[in-house]
C-alpha positions as a printed Julia matrix, in Angstrom:
112×3 Matrix{Float64}:
   0.0     0.0     0.0
   1.45    3.4    -0.92
   2.72    5.56    1.92
   0.34    8.36    1.01
  -2.61    5.99    1.41
  -1.38    4.92    4.86
  -1.16    8.57    5.91
  -4.63    9.25    4.48
  -6.12    6.27    6.33
  -4.69    7.47    9.65
  -5.77   11.05    9.02
  -9.23   10.01    7.9
  -9.82    7.85   10.95
  -8.11    9.86   13.7
  -8.33   13.45   12.53
 -11.56   13.55   10.53
 -13.07   10.73   12.64
 -14.64    8.77    9.81
 -15.57    5.15   10.32
 -13.72    2.43    8.4
 -16.28    2.14    5.61
 -16.37    5.89    5.01
 -12.57    6.03    5.04
 -12.34    3.15    2.59
 -14.93    4.67    0.26
 -13.25    8.09    0.25
  -9.82    6.6    -0.44
 -10.97    4.03   -2.98
  -9.66    1.02   -1.04
 -11.3    -1.93    0.7
 -12.5    -1.63    4.31
 -10.25   -4.57    5.22
  -7.22   -2.55    4.08
  -8.28    0.32    6.35
  -8.73   -2.11    9.23
  -5.29   -3.62    8.59
  -3.54   -0.23    8.64
  -5.38    0.86   11.78
  -4.65   -2.42   13.56
  -0.94   -2.21   12.8
  -0.77    1.44   13.8
  -2.61    0.79   17.07
  -0.36   -2.18   17.92
   2.67    0.07   17.41
   1.19    2.82   19.56
   0.86    5.3    16.72
  -1.73    8.02   16.95
  -2.39   10.88   14.58
  -0.56   13.62   16.52
   2.54   11.44   16.99
   2.37   10.16   13.42
   2.81   13.54   11.72
   6.46   14.17   12.69
   7.53   10.78   11.33
   9.38   10.86    8.05
   8.01    8.94    5.11
  10.64    6.23    5.57
   9.85    5.82    9.29
   6.12    5.64    8.67
   6.65    3.06    5.94
   8.95    0.96    8.12
   7.03    1.07   11.4
   3.64   -0.41   10.42
   5.08   -3.04    8.1
   8.58   -3.68    9.45
  11.76   -3.35    7.42
  11.55   -4.08    3.73
  12.78   -7.51    2.8
  15.34   -7.85    0.04
  13.95   -9.0    -3.27
  14.08  -12.75   -3.59
  15.85  -14.36   -6.49
  13.46  -15.5    -9.14
  12.92  -19.2    -9.41
  14.49  -21.22  -12.16
  11.97  -21.86  -14.9
  11.56  -25.32  -16.41
  13.35  -26.0   -19.67
  10.67  -26.1   -22.4
  13.01  -27.82  -24.89
  13.65  -30.66  -22.42
   9.92  -31.02  -21.77
   9.18  -31.09  -25.5
  11.8   -33.76  -26.19
  11.03  -35.92  -23.12
   7.22  -36.03  -23.4
   7.04  -38.21  -26.56
   9.06  -40.94  -24.79
   6.87  -43.86  -23.7
   6.01  -43.74  -19.98
   7.01  -40.09  -19.52
   4.25  -37.8   -18.3
   4.14  -34.13  -17.53
   3.61  -35.04  -13.89
   6.8   -37.15  -13.88
   8.77  -34.29  -15.43
   7.33  -31.94  -12.83
   8.43  -34.21   -9.97
  11.91  -34.42  -11.48
  11.99  -30.64  -11.7
  11.02  -30.35   -8.01
  13.6   -32.95   -6.99
  16.35  -30.94   -8.7
  15.29  -27.73   -6.9
  14.33  -28.54   -3.31
  12.76  -25.62   -1.51
   9.85  -25.06    0.88
   9.36  -28.73    1.75
   9.86  -29.85   -1.85
   7.48  -27.41   -3.51
   8.75  -24.59   -5.66
   6.17  -21.87   -5.25
């Protein structure tokens, strides 16, 4: 969620005193997103007067924690190997998929 939207949710709820549905409607987001931002802010002890002096980076980091580094993209299956292996008798797409997973173990054997 963009930082500006987080600020607008907090301002809408705590300064203007709108309920969650009104806040969501005015910002064009779902009420569950408003509830999520407010829950995180309340758990961290943020209120509207103490929120204003925070820099954009601090406000972004506090409700959601530090940003995680981008994960390496997964290795895609080799379409040429699939195309050449499938015509072989007894080879199925499922078998090739299990071989692919066996070569790249992650998350309990599933590459998601």
